[in-house]
GULO-372201 format. One record per residue (C-alpha): residue in three letters; z, y, x. Coordinates in steps of 0.2 Angstrom, whole numbers, padded with zeros to 4 digits, always signed. Each point is the difference from the previous one (the first is absolute). Layout:
BEGIN
ALAZYX/...
This chain:
BEGIN
MET-0252+0178-0531/SER+0006-0004-0018/ALA+0017+0005-0007/ALA+0003-0019-0002/ALA-0003-0003+0018/GLU+0012+0014+0004/ARG+0013-0007-0011/ALA-0003-0018+0008/LEU+0007+0006+0017/PRO+0018+0002+0001/SER+0006+0018+0003/ALA+0011-0002+0016/PRO+0014+0013+0002/GLY+0000+0011+0016/PRO-0015+0004+0010/MET-0012-0010-0011/ASP+0003+0013-0014/GLY-0011+0012+0010/LEU+0001+0018+0006/THR+0005+0014-0011/GLU-0013+0012-0005/ALA+0008+0014+0010/GLU+0000-0012+0016/ALA-0018-0005-0003/ALA-0006+0018-0001/ARG+0010+0004+0016/ARG-0008-0015+0009/LEU-0018+0005-0007/ALA+0003+0017+0008/ASP+0005-0008+0016/THR-0013-0014+0002/GLY-0014+0007-0009/ARG-0011-0008-0013/ASN-0004-0018+0001/GLU-0018+0001+0005/VAL-0011-0002+0015/ALA-0004+0017+0007/ALA-0015+0005-0011/ARG-0015+0006+0009/ARG-0002+0019-0001/PRO-0014+0005-0011/VAL-0015+0006+0010/PRO-0003+0019-0004/LEU-0018+0004-0006/ARG-0003+0011+0015/THR+0004-0014+0012/ARG-0012-0011-0009/ILE-0014+0013+0001/LEU+0004+0004+0018/ALA-0001-0019+0004/GLN-0017-0001-0007/LEU-0006+0016+0009/ARG+0006-0006+0017/ASP-0014-0013-0001/PRO-0011+0003+0016/LEU-0016-0001-0011/ILE+0007+0012-0012/LEU+0004+0012+0014/VAL-0018-0002+0006/LEU-0006+0005-0018/LEU+0012+0015+0000/GLY-0008+0005+0016/ALA-0017-0002-0008/VAL+0005+0012-0014/VAL+0005+0013+0013/LEU-0017-0002+0008/THR-0010+0001-0016/LEU+0010+0015-0005/ALA-0005+0008+0017/ILE-0018-0002-0004/ARG+0003+0007-0017/ASP-0006-0016-0008/HIS+0012+0001-0014/PRO-0007-0014-0012/ASP+0001-0013+0014/ALA+0018+0006+0004/ILE+0005-0002-0018/VAL-0008-0017-0001/ILE+0010-0006+0016/ALA+0016+0008-0006/LEU-0002-0009-0016/VAL-0002-0016+0009/VAL+0017+0003+0009/VAL+0008+0005-0017/VAL-0006-0015-0009/ASN+0005-0012+0014/THR+0017+0007+0001/THR+0003+0000-0019/VAL-0005-0018-0002/GLY+0011-0006+0014/VAL+0015+0010-0006/VAL-0003-0006-0018/GLN-0001-0018+0005/GLU+0016+0001+0010/ILE+0009+0008-0014/ARG-0006-0012-0013/ALA+0004-0015+0010/ASP+0018+0006+0003/ASN+0002+0003-0019/ALA-0006-0017-0004/VAL+0012-0008+0013/ALA+0014+0011-0008/ALA-0005-0008-0017/LEU+0002-0017+0007/SER+0017+0004+0006/ALA+0005-0001-0018/LEU+0000-0019+0002/SER+0017+0001+0009/ALA+0016-0001-0010/PRO+0009+0018-0001/HIS+0017-0005-0006/ALA+0015-0011+0006/HIS+0015-0007-0010/VAL+0017+0004+0008/ARG+0018+0000-0004/ARG+0009+0017+0001/GLY+0018+0002-0005/GLY+0000-0018-0006/ALA-0014+0004-0013/GLY-0018-0006+0002/ARG-0014+0013-0001/SER-0018+0002+0006/VAL-0004+0013+0013/PRO-0016+0005+0009/ALA-0002-0011+0015/THR-0001+0016+0011/GLU+0018+0004-0005/VAL+0008-0016+0006/VAL+0012+0003+0014/PRO+0009-0011+0013/GLY+0015-0007-0009/ASP-0008-0001-0017/VAL+0002-0017-0009/LEU-0017-0007-0005/VAL-0001-0012-0015/LEU-0015-0011+0002/GLY-0009-0010-0013/GLU-0017-0010-0001/GLY-0014+0012+0004/ASP+0010+0013+0008/ILE-0006+0008+0016/VAL+0014+0002+0013/ALA+0002+0019+0002/ALA+0008+0001+0017/ASP+0007-0012+0013/ALA+0016-0008-0006/GLU+0013-0014+0003/LEU+0001-0012-0014/ALA+0017-0002-0008/GLU-0003-0011-0015/ALA-0015-0012-0003/SER-0005-0012-0014/ALA-0015-0010+0005/LEU-0008+0015+0008/LEU-0017-0002+0007/LEU-0010+0015+0008/ASP-0018+0002+0005/GLU+0000+0008+0017/SER-0019-0002+0003/MET-0002+0019+0000/LEU+0011+0001+0016/THR-0002-0017+0008/GLY-0017-0007-0006/GLU+0010-0016-0005/SER-0008-0007-0016/VAL+0015-0010-0005/PRO+0014+0009-0009/VAL+0017+0000+0009/ASP+0016-0006-0007/LYS+0014+0013+0002/ALA+0019-0004+0000/ALA+0015+0012+0000/GLY+0001+0009+0017/ALA-0019+0000+0003/ALA-0009+0016+0005/LEU-0013+0006-0012/SER-0014+0011+0005/ALA-0008+0015-0009/GLY-0016-0004-0009/THR+0003-0018-0003/VAL-0001-0007-0018/VAL+0012-0011-0010/VAL-0010-0015-0007/ARG+0015-0009-0007/GLY+0018+0001-0003/ARG+0013+0015+0001/GLY+0010+0008+0013/VAL+0011+0015+0005/ALA-0002+0008+0016/SER+0007+0015+0010/VAL-0012+0012+0008/THR+0001+0001+0019/ALA-0016+0011+0004/THR-0012+0011-0009/GLY-0016+0010+0004/ALA-0005+0000+0018/ALA+0015-0010+0005/SER-0006-0015-0011/ALA-0011-0014+0005/LEU-0014+0008-0009/GLY+0003+0017+0009/ARG+0001-0008+0017/ILE-0017-0008-0002/ALA-0007+0016-0007/ALA+0007+0009+0015/LEU-0013-0010+0011/LEU-0014+0009-0008/ASP-0008+0013+0010/ASP-0007+0015-0009/ARG-0013+0004+0013/ARG-0017-0006-0005/GLU-0013-0004+0013/PRO-0018+0004-0003/THR-0011-0013-0007/PRO-0014-0008+0009/LEU-0013+0011-0010/GLN+0010+0016+0004/ARG+0000-0004+0018/ARG-0018-0003+0000/LEU-0005+0015-0009/ALA+0012+0011+0010/SER-0009-0006+0016/LEU-0017+0003-0009/GLY+0006+0017-0005/ARG+0004+0005+0018/VAL-0017-0006+0006/LEU-0009+0010-0013/ALA+0009+0015+0004/ALA-0005-0001+0018/VAL-0018-0004-0005/THR+0000+0015-0011/LEU+0005+0012+0013/ALA-0012-0007+0013/LEU-0014+0001-0012/CYS+0004+0018-0004/VAL-0001+0005+0018/LEU-0015-0011+0004/VAL-0012+0006-0014/PHE+0005+0018+0002/ALA-0003-0001+0019/LEU-0017-0008-0003/GLY-0005+0013-0012/LEU+0004+0014+0011/VAL-0010-0009+0014/ARG-0015+0000-0011/GLY+0002+0018-0004/LEU+0005-0001-0018/PRO+0012+0013-0008/PRO+0018-0003+0004/GLY+0005+0003-0019/THR-0013-0013-0006/MET+0006-0013+0013/ALA+0018+0003-0004/VAL-0003-0003-0018/THR-0011-0016+0004/ALA+0013-0006+0012/ILE+0014+0001-0012/SER-0011-0008-0014/LEU-0003-0015+0012/ALA+0018-0001+0004/VAL+0004-0001-0019/ALA-0014-0013-0002/ALA+0008-0011+0014/VAL+0016-0001-0010/PRO-0002-0012-0016/GLU+0011+0012-0010/SER+0000-0011-0015/LEU+0008-0014+0010/PRO+0018+0004-0005/ALA-0007+0001-0018/VAL-0008-0017+0002/VAL+0015-0008+0008/THR+0012+0007-0014/LEU-0012-0005-0014/ALA-0002-0017+0007/LEU+0019-0002+0002/ALA+0003+0007-0017/LEU-0013-0011-0008/GLY+0007-0015+0009/ALA+0018+0005-0006/ARG-0006+0001-0017/ARG-0009-0017+0000/MET+0016-0007+0008/VAL+0011+0006-0015/ALA-0012-0008-0012/ARG+0002-0016+0010/HIS+0019+0001+0000/ALA+0003+0008+0017/LEU+0008+0018+0001/VAL-0004+0009+0016/ARG+0014+0012+0005/ARG-0009+0008+0014/LEU-0019+0003+0000/PRO-0004-0004+0018/ALA+0008-0017-0004/VAL-0015-0005-0009/GLU-0011-0001+0015/THR+0014-0007+0011/LEU+0000-0015-0011/GLY-0018-0003+0006/SER+0006-0001+0018/VAL+0014-0013-0003/SER-0001-0015+0012/VAL+0017-0007-0004/LEU+0008-0003-0017/ALA+0019-0004+0001/THR+0006-0006-0016/ASP+0017-0005-0007/LYS+0002-0016-0010/THR+0011+0001-0016/GLY-0010+0008-0014/THR-0015+0004+0011/LEU-0007-0016+0006/THR+0010-0009-0013/GLU+0003+0002-0018/GLY+0018+0006+0002/ARG+0005-0014-0013/MET+0008-0016+0003/VAL-0010-0016-0006/VAL+0005-0018-0001/GLU-0015-0009+0009/ARG+0007-0017+0004/ILE+0013-0012-0007/TRP+0007-0016+0008/THR+0010-0013-0010/PRO+0005-0017+0006/ALA-0014-0006-0011/GLY-0013+0010+0008/ALA-0008+0017+0003/VAL-0010+0012-0010/GLU-0008+0017+0002/LEU+0000+0015-0012/THR-0015+0012-0003/GLY+0001+0018-0006/MET+0005+0017+0006/GLY+0014+0012-0003/TYR+0012-0003-0014/GLU-0013-0004-0013/PRO+0005-0016-0008/GLU-0017-0007+0002/GLY-0006-0014+0012/GLU+0000-0019+0003/VAL+0011-0013+0007/LEU-0011-0010+0012/ALA+0003-0017+0008/GLY-0012-0006+0013/GLY-0012+0015-0005/ARG+0000-0006-0018/PRO+0010+0005-0016/ALA+0017-0009+0001/ASP+0002-0014-0012/ALA+0016-0004-0009/PRO+0008-0011+0014/ALA-0003+0014+0013/LEU+0005+0014-0012/ASP+0016-0007-0007/PRO+0011+0002+0016/VAL-0008+0017+0003/ARG+0006+0005-0018/GLU+0017-0007+0003/LEU+0001+0011+0016/LEU-0006+0016-0008/THR+0011-0003-0015/VAL+0015+0001+0012/THR-0007+0015+0009/SER-0003+0009-0016/LEU+0018-0003-0007/CYS+0007+0005+0017/ASN-0009+0017-0001/ASP+0004+0018-0005/ALA-0017+0007+0001/ALA-0012+0004-0014/LEU-0019+0002-0002/ARG-0007+0016-0009/PRO-0018-0001-0007/PRO-0011+0015+0001/ASP+0002+0013-0014/ASP-0019+0001-0002/PRO-0008-0017+0005/GLU-0017+0009-0002/SER+0004+0013+0013/GLY-0001-0013+0014/ALA+0019+0003+0004/ARG+0009-0015+0007/TRP+0016-0010-0004/THR+0015+0007+0009/ALA+0017-0007+0006/LEU+0017+0005-0005/GLY+0013-0005+0013/ASP-0002-0011+0015/PRO-0019-0002+0004/MET+0003-0018+0006/GLU+0009-0005-0016/ALA-0014+0009-0010/ALA-0013-0011+0009/LEU+0010-0016-0005/LEU-0002+0005-0018/THR-0018+0003+0002/ALA-0002-0017+0008/ALA+0010-0008-0015/ALA-0013+0008-0012/LYS-0014-0007+0010/ALA+0008-0017-0002/GLY+0000+0002-0018/LEU+0019+0003-0002/PRO+0007+0012-0013/GLY+0006+0017+0006/ARG+0018+0003+0006/PRO+0006+0007-0016/GLU-0005-0016-0009/LEU+0007-0011+0013/ALA+0016+0010+0001/ALA+0002-0001-0019/ASP-0002-0019+0001/ARG+0013-0001+0014/PRO+0011+0015+0000/ARG+0008+0005+0017/THR+0019-0001+0000/ALA+0004+0005+0018/GLU-0008+0004+0016/ALA+0003+0002+0019/PRO-0012+0014+0005/PHE-0010-0001+0016/ASP+0008+0007+0016/SER-0004+0001+0018/LEU+0014-0012+0005/ARG-0004-0014-0012/LYS-0019+0003-0001/ARG-0001-0008-0017/MET+0003+0003-0018/THR+0007-0011-0013/THR+0001+0001-0019/LEU+0008-0011-0013/HIS-0008-0003-0017/THR+0004-0010-0016/ASP-0009-0016+0000/GLY-0002-0002-0019/ARG+0013-0014+0000/PRO+0018+0003-0003/GLY+0010+0002+0016/ARG-0015-0002+0011/VAL-0005+0014+0013/LEU-0016+0003+0009/VAL+0001+0006+0017/CYS-0015+0009+0007/LEU-0001+0006+0019/LYS-0013+0008+0011/GLY+0001+0007+0017/ALA-0005+0000+0018/PRO-0005-0018+0006/GLU+0014+0000+0013/ALA+0013+0004-0013/VAL-0007-0013-0013/LEU-0006-0014+0011/ASP+0018-0004+0004/PRO+0009-0017-0003/ALA+0015+0009-0006/VAL-0012+0007-0014/LEU-0012-0013-0004/ASP+0002-0018-0004/GLU-0015-0006+0009/PRO-0003-0013+0014/PRO+0000+0007+0018/ASP-0019-0005+0002/ALA-0004+0009-0016/LEU+0009+0016+0006/GLU-0008-0001+0017/HIS-0017-0001-0008/ALA+0003+0015-0011/ARG+0006+0010+0016/GLN-0016-0004+0009/GLU-0010+0005-0015/ALA+0009+0016-0001/ALA-0002+0004+0018/ARG-0019-0004-0001/LEU-0002+0012-0015/ALA+0010+0014+0009/GLY-0011-0003+0015/HIS-0014+0005-0011/GLY+0009+0017-0004/TYR+0007-0005-0017/ARG+0016+0005-0007/VAL+0008-0017-0005/LEU+0013-0003-0013/ALA+0008-0017-0004/ALA+0006-0004-0018/ALA+0012-0013-0006/SER+0009-0005-0016/GLY+0012-0011-0008/VAL+0011-0004-0016/ARG+0019+0001+0000/ASP+0012-0006-0013/ASP+0012+0014+0002/VAL-0002+0019+0004/PRO+0003+0003+0018/ASP+0012+0014+0005/PRO-0005+0009+0010/VAL-0019-0001-0002/THR-0002-0005+0018/ALA+0009-0016-0003/ALA-0015-0006-0009/GLU-0010+0001+0017/SER+0001-0018+0004/ARG-0008-0017-0005/LEU-0016+0009-0006/THR-0017-0007-0001/LEU-0014+0008+0011/ARG-0014+0006-0011/GLY-0011+0006+0014/LEU-0006+0015+0010/VAL-0009+0016-0005/ALA-0011+0009+0012/LEU-0003+0019-0004/HIS-0011+0012+0008/ASP-0005+0018-0001/PRO-0019-0005+0000/PRO-0014+0010+0007/ARG-0010+0012-0011/ALA-0016-0008-0006/THR-0009+0013+0009/ALA+0010+0000+0017/ALA-0011-0013+0009/THR-0016+0008-0005/THR+0006+0017+0005/LEU+0005-0006+0017/ALA-0017-0008+0002/ASP-0008+0016-0005/CYS+0010+0009+0014/ARG-0005-0012+0013/ALA-0019+0002-0005/ALA+0003+0018+0002/GLY+0007-0002+0017/ILE+0018+0004-0005/THR+0014-0010+0007/PRO+0013-0004-0013/VAL+0019-0002+0006/LEU+0014-0005-0011/ILE+0017+0009+0003/THR+0014-0006-0011/GLY+0019+0000-0001/ASP-0001-0018-0008/HIS+0004-0017+0008/PRO-0012-0006+0014/ALA-0004-0016-0010/THR-0004+0010-0015/ALA-0010+0013+0009/ARG-0010-0014+0009/ALA-0003-0010-0016/ILE-0008+0016-0009/ALA-0010+0004+0016/VAL-0007-0018+0000/ARG-0004+0001-0019/VAL-0009+0016+0001/GLY-0010-0004+0015/LEU+0009+0012+0012/VAL+0004-0014+0012/PRO-0008-0017+0001/GLY+0009-0017-0002/THR+0008-0010-0014/GLY+0013-0010+0010/VAL+0018+0001-0003/ARG+0011+0010+0011/THR+0019+0000-0001/PRO+0009+0016-0003/ALA+0009-0002+0017/ASP-0017+0000+0008/SER-0006+0015-0009/GLU+0016+0010+0004/GLU-0003-0003+0018/GLY-0018+0007-0002/GLY-0007-0014+0009/THR-0018-0005-0001/GLY-0006-0014-0011/ASP-0015-0007-0008/GLY-0002+0015-0012/GLY+0003+0015+0012/ARG+0016+0009+0005/VAL+0013+0008-0011/VAL+0010+0013+0010/THR+0017+0006-0006/GLY+0008+0018+0001/ALA+0012-0007+0012/ASP-0014-0005+0011/VAL-0007+0017+0000/ALA+0018+0008+0003/GLU+0003-0011+0015/GLY-0017+0003+0008/ARG-0005-0018-0001/VAL-0018+0004-0006/ALA-0011+0006+0014/ASP-0014+0007-0011/LEU+0005+0004-0018/THR-0019+0002-0005/ALA-0003-0018+0004/VAL+0011-0005-0015/ARG-0006-0001-0018/VAL+0017-0004-0009/PHE+0016+0008+0002/ALA+0016-0005-0009/ARG+0018+0006-0002/THR-0005+0018+0006/ASP+0010+0016-0002/PRO-0008+0018-0002/GLN+0002+0003+0018/GLN-0010-0016+0005/LYS-0013+0004-0012/LEU-0002+0017+0008/GLU-0002-0009+0017/ILE-0013-0011-0006/VAL-0011+0014-0008/GLU+0002+0010+0016/ALA-0005-0015+0011/TRP-0017-0001-0010/ARG-0002+0019+0001/THR+0003+0000+0019/ARG-0014-0013+0001/GLY-0011+0013-0008/ALA-0001-0008-0017/VAL+0000+0010-0016/THR+0014-0008-0011/ALA+0003-0001-0019/MET+0017-0005-0005/THR+0004-0006-0018/GLY+0017+0000-0007/ASP+0011+0003-0015/GLY+0018+0000+0006/VAL+0012+0012+0008/ASN-0001-0010+0016/ASP-0019+0003+0001/GLY+0001+0019+0000/PRO+0001+0004+0018/ALA-0015-0012+0004/LEU-0010+0007-0014/HIS+0003+0017+0007/ARG-0004-0005+0018/ALA-0016-0009-0004/ASP-0017+0009+0000/ILE-0001-0004-0019/GLY+0016-0004-0010/VAL-0003-0010-0016/ALA+0014-0001-0013/MET+0001-0009-0016/GLY+0001+0012-0015/ALA+0007-0011-0014/ARG+0013-0010+0010/GLY+0002+0011+0015/THR+0015+0010+0005/GLU+0000+0019+0001/VAL+0002+0000+0019/ALA-0015-0011+0001/ARG-0011+0011-0011/GLN+0005+0016+0009/ALA-0004-0008+0017/ALA-0017-0006-0005/ASP-0017+0008+0001/LEU-0007-0012-0014/VAL+0009-0006-0015/LEU-0007-0016-0009/THR+0004+0003-0019/ASP-0005-0018-0004/ASP+0010-0008+0015/GLU-0015-0010+0005/LEU-0004-0003+0018/SER-0018-0002-0004/THR+0000+0019-0005/VAL+0002+0003+0019/VAL-0016-0008+0004/THR-0009+0010-0013/ALA+0008+0016+0007/VAL-0006-0006+0018/GLU-0018-0001-0007/GLU+0002+0017-0007/GLY+0006+0007+0016/ARG-0015-0008+0009/ARG-0012+0008-0012/VAL+0008+0017+0002/TYR-0002-0001+0019/ASP-0017-0007+0000/ASN-0005+0015-0012/ILE+0008+0012+0012/ARG-0010-0007+0015/ARG-0016-0001-0010/PHE+0002+0019-0004/LEU+0004+0004+0018/VAL-0016-0009+0006/TYR-0010+0009-0014/GLY+0008+0018+0002/MET+0001+0000+0019/ALA-0018-0007+0002/GLY-0006+0014-0011/GLY+0010+0013+0010/ALA-0007-0008+0016/ALA-0018+0002-0007/GLU+0003+0018-0004/ILE+0006+0003+0018/LEU-0014-0009+0008/VAL-0013+0009-0011/MET+0008+0017+0006/LEU+0000-0005+0018/THR-0017-0009+0002/GLY-0010+0011-0013/PRO-0002+0014+0012/PHE-0007-0011+0013/LEU-0013-0006-0012/GLY-0006+0018-0005/LEU+0012+0002-0014/PRO+0010+0016+0005/LEU+0013+0000-0013/PRO-0002-0017-0009/LEU+0013+0004-0014/ARG+0009+0015-0005/ALA+0019+0000-0002/GLY-0001+0000-0019/GLN-0011-0014-0001/ILE+0011-0011+0012/LEU+0015+0004-0011/TRP-0010-0004-0016/ILE-0005-0017+0006/ASN+0018-0003+0006/LEU+0007+0005-0017/LEU-0012-0012-0009/THR+0001-0015+0011/HIS+0019+0001+0005/GLY+0005+0006-0017/LEU-0007-0009-0015/THR-0006-0015+0008/GLY+0014-0002+0013/VAL+0014+0001-0013/ALA-0010-0013-0011/MET+0000-0012+0014/GLY+0019-0002-0001/ALA-0002-0009-0016/GLU-0012-0014+0007/PRO+0006-0018-0004/ALA+0006-0012+0012/ALA-0014-0009+0011/PRO-0003-0019-0002/GLY+0011-0010+0011/THR+0013+0014+0002/MET+0014-0013-0001/ARG-0009-0013+0011/ARG+0001+0010+0016/PRO+0015+0004+0011/PRO+0009+0017+0000/ARG-0006+0013+0012/PRO+0009+0001+0016/PRO+0014+0013-0001/SER-0006+0008+0016/GLN-0018+0002-0006/HIS-0006+0018-0002/ILE-0006+0005-0017/LEU-0018+0001+0007/GLY+0002-0016+0010/GLY-0008-0016-0004/GLY-0017+0007+0003/ALA+0001+0015-0012/TRP-0002+0014+0012/GLN-0016-0009+0008/ARG-0007-0001-0018/LEU+0004+0018-0005/LEU-0008+0006+0016/LEU-0016-0010-0002/LEU-0001+0005-0018/GLY+0001+0018+0005/VAL-0014-0002+0013/LEU-0011-0009-0013/VAL+0004+0013-0014/THR-0004+0014+0013/ALA-0016-0008+0005/ALA-0006-0002-0018/SER+0005+0018-0004/LEU-0008+0008+0015/GLY-0015-0011-0002/ALA-0003+0007-0018/ALA+0003+0018+0006/LEU-0013-0002+0014/ALA-0012-0008-0011/ALA+0003+0015-0013/ARG-0003+0013+0014/GLY-0016-0009+0005/LEU-0006+0001-0018/GLY+0005+0019-0001/LEU+0014-0004-0013/ALA+0018+0008+0000/TRP+0006-0012+0013/GLN+0019+0007-0001/SER+0001-0004-0018/VAL-0008-0017+0003/LEU+0013-0004+0014/PHE+0014+0006-0012/THR-0006-0011-0014/ALA-0004-0015+0011/LEU+0017+0000+0009/LEU+0009+0001-0017/ALA-0012-0015-0007/ALA+0003-0010+0015/GLN+0019+0001-0001/LEU+0000-0004-0019/GLY-0010-0016+0005/VAL+0013-0004+0013/VAL+0014+0000-0013/LEU-0009-0012-0012/GLY-0005-0011+0015/LEU+0018-0002+0006/ARG+0006-0007-0017/ALA+0008-0018+0002/ARG-0005-0005-0017/LEU-0017+0008-0002/LEU-0003-0002-0018/THR+0018+0000-0006/ARG+0004+0008-0017/GLN+0018+0002+0005/ASN-0002+0018+0007/PRO-0013+0009-0010/PHE+0006+0017+0007/LEU-0008-0003+0017/PRO-0018-0001-0007/LEU+0004+0015-0012/ALA+0007+0010+0015/VAL-0016-0004+0010/LEU-0011+0006-0015/ALA+0010+0016-0002/SER-0001+0004+0018/ALA-0019-0003+0000/LEU-0001+0012-0015/LEU+0010+0013+0008/GLY-0010-0002+0016/ALA-0016+0003-0010/ALA+0009+0015-0008/ALA+0002+0008+0017/LEU-0020+0000+0001/TYR-0004+0005-0018/VAL+0014+0010-0007/PRO-0003+0018+0005/PHE+0018+0005+0003/LEU+0003-0015+0012/ARG-0016+0002+0008/SER+0004+0018+0005/VAL+0018-0004+0006/LEU-0005-0016+0010/GLU-0017+0008+0006/THR-0010-0015-0005/GLU-0018+0000-0007/ALA-0007-0010-0015/LEU-0009-0016+0006/GLY-0016-0007-0008/ALA-0004-0018-0002/ALA-0005-0003+0018/GLY+0016+0008+0007/LEU+0011-0008-0012/GLY-0009-0017+0004/LEU+0003+0002+0018/ALA+0019+0004-0003/ALA+0002-0014-0012/LEU-0005-0012+0014/GLY+0017+0003+0007/ALA+0009-0010-0014/PRO-0008-0017+0003/VAL+0002+0002+0019/GLY+0019+0004-0002/PHE+0002-0014-0013/PHE-0009-0014+0010/ALA+0008+0006+0016/ALA+0018-0002-0008/ARG-0004-0017-0007/LEU-0006-0006+0017/LEU+0014+0007+0010/ARG+0014-0005-0012/THR+0004-0015+0011/ALA-0006+0006+0017/PHE+0012+0001+0014/ARG+0013-0011-0008/PRO+0011-0009+0013/SER+0000-0019-0001/GLY+0019-0002+0005/PRO+0016+0005-0008/GLU-0006+0018+0000/ALA-0012-0006-0014/ALA+0015+0002-0011/GLY-0004+0018-0001/ALA-0014-0006-0012/PRO-0011+0015+0000/GLU+0001+0010-0016/GLY+0003-0016-0010/SER-0018-0004+0002/GLY+0001-0018-0006/ASP+0005-0018+0004/PRO-0005-0004+0018/ALA-0002-0018-0004/GLY-0013+0004-0014/ARG+0011-0006-0014/ASP+0003+0008-0017/ARG-0017+0007-0001/THR-0001-0002-0019/SER+0014+0013-0001/ALA-0011+0014+0007/LEU-0007+0003-0017/ARG+0016+0002-0009/
């Protein structure tokens, strides 16, 4: 706060002189620093161990041990490298996200203005102690809970705590909460609670540090356990069958272990991590910062989006939308505080007869005003006009500019203010006196709440005119508007006190203000519905305001008027139901998941609403920016915080931080999450189909006269080429057409559900048939059948990976075709490079053998294309949308070539 503001406040003797420095130091030692208990930094070893405890990573570590046991050091190194890379990427992403959130924390104010020993000084907010005297001025953040001792037109923004979009007037004796912001006026307050004992600290205490596993982590953990069991069973089965056929135990031990390794898609963790990391990187480019890597995929599972109102669905800026005068009504266009827009009467630009009474009203509200508008420093940067002071008063100045009036400085210069009676919560009105330009004449300007202005003691108007104005004010309030009334008059003498002028005034009209919906809000919620996501509004604001916004953004139907009393009771009406926090607390709502709009909620009730959806089996995303949103953000499956205007508590509790504060970014993030999950499922179908084919070849080959179909080294080489290069490249595949026009997958669906396991088994059978067919044909022609089988099996799997693409000819992921080409060349190297040929025990193939083996590629490709949509359930389970394979309705076909 400025020194001038400090001097403007009287320095009261006694307790309001503040603590001495020695006493402040003693209390700081007793009570601790004024901060919410900081989360302990996570040690690096803890992060690493958390990554290594993943069941699939444990399976890979077991595979490393097995490959070392058979002295296959190259493959052991490759698998170990996959584990190291996966762990490194996961740990680095978590650290980078934590650092980025720490940088966002610089948005919060670090200092407070206090009196100590009778002198004003600035101290770090963390050093404020109970008993300190806070000196508050416009723009200050209240550093701790306090009791207000002195106030001069003090107005606080409490939206970060309560969700209430309208600033609250504070008088001496009122309680102030930590984290609230002074938007107008001055005050002196005595600190009553700091740190964990403050309102901010009590809400933060509701946060639970325990993190539940994400849907993907639960699914992969289940898959890891299944794979571990299958691996052990295969080892025993293949080893036993070999012994029955009289093969050497050493050879069968090596083969059994090789098959076990082949059964495990060892690049799955790398594919998952790469897909999540690429998704996180793409989200950052689109203004979404991911704090935890698995949250990328969880976004794709979201079935409920619980959003707050102020600053998320709305602009977070007050705007005058309607003006009523005794002569008629007009509407104003434009957004924010930009002085751009039109005044419309009957849908057309207002003419002079309609505009004159509007200008008279706005002249009064501009003179009876302490706010200011600040233009952007660089208009070319896209920055917006901002408000200094009360947002409602700033909105009145913007409306005056739209009506063609000069700015407040010019009006004030023409009619200087001589005295004022500031707004307070008892009078609910503000009055200013101005020179009228004529000697001895005083202009009285008054604005305030309709109930305080539309009073016969204040206005010199006929009873029927007052009643008509009251009805109009009630109608506007029923639409969710904040309504102000304005009046003026001329006196021949200077009233003393100023409040003596508040009589025999002329009504100028009513002003309806609103925090309007963002331009993208309705489209965003429509996109959510198209994607099968249920939007729910949870706000601390007034029920009428909440419902009005809900109707305007299409969250609930209806355009009829409901009175605030009706809304407070949460009754049903033509536009749906608005339930209040009191309804939730008193148990008057049988099913919280049946409600779409909640108002007047506190942090605990937000938790209950989120938990109700989760109990029903929904995957919830909760957006918020205030301290009051922190616990619900933490409890939701995905907490989404605002980066620019959000509080530190909200950012720390969230999994995703929107750096542009746009709700539409959440929809973009959901699409990215679905893309990631589809790619993981696609890889599983591809990788496990290949593993199944290798197992079937080894099990059925001997019955067809192929004693040892493939050697251990050959199996591992195929596994390396198919699961390694091409598998990892699959993680970068673009989203399938229609991704956001299908419902989210059921939370209970297995990662191989939705027909995926049937497809992979059938693909495995077809690849096996094609490979064994080529081998049998080669044996009949007297060719090196084992090398043909080896090459055909590799070619068929490479054909499958191309056939599974959702966008067949896309140019968005050139790495996959390049990886297939590289794998094919390395497969050929195994036949024609002497060193590899001797290590893998292959033979060089001629044109006939190579041609037979190459037939596996088109078989694998066309089998994958035909089976992409097979076994897909027709009911709700279809939400599992098999590998993102396309729009089930056949829409968006043109995007397949993008």
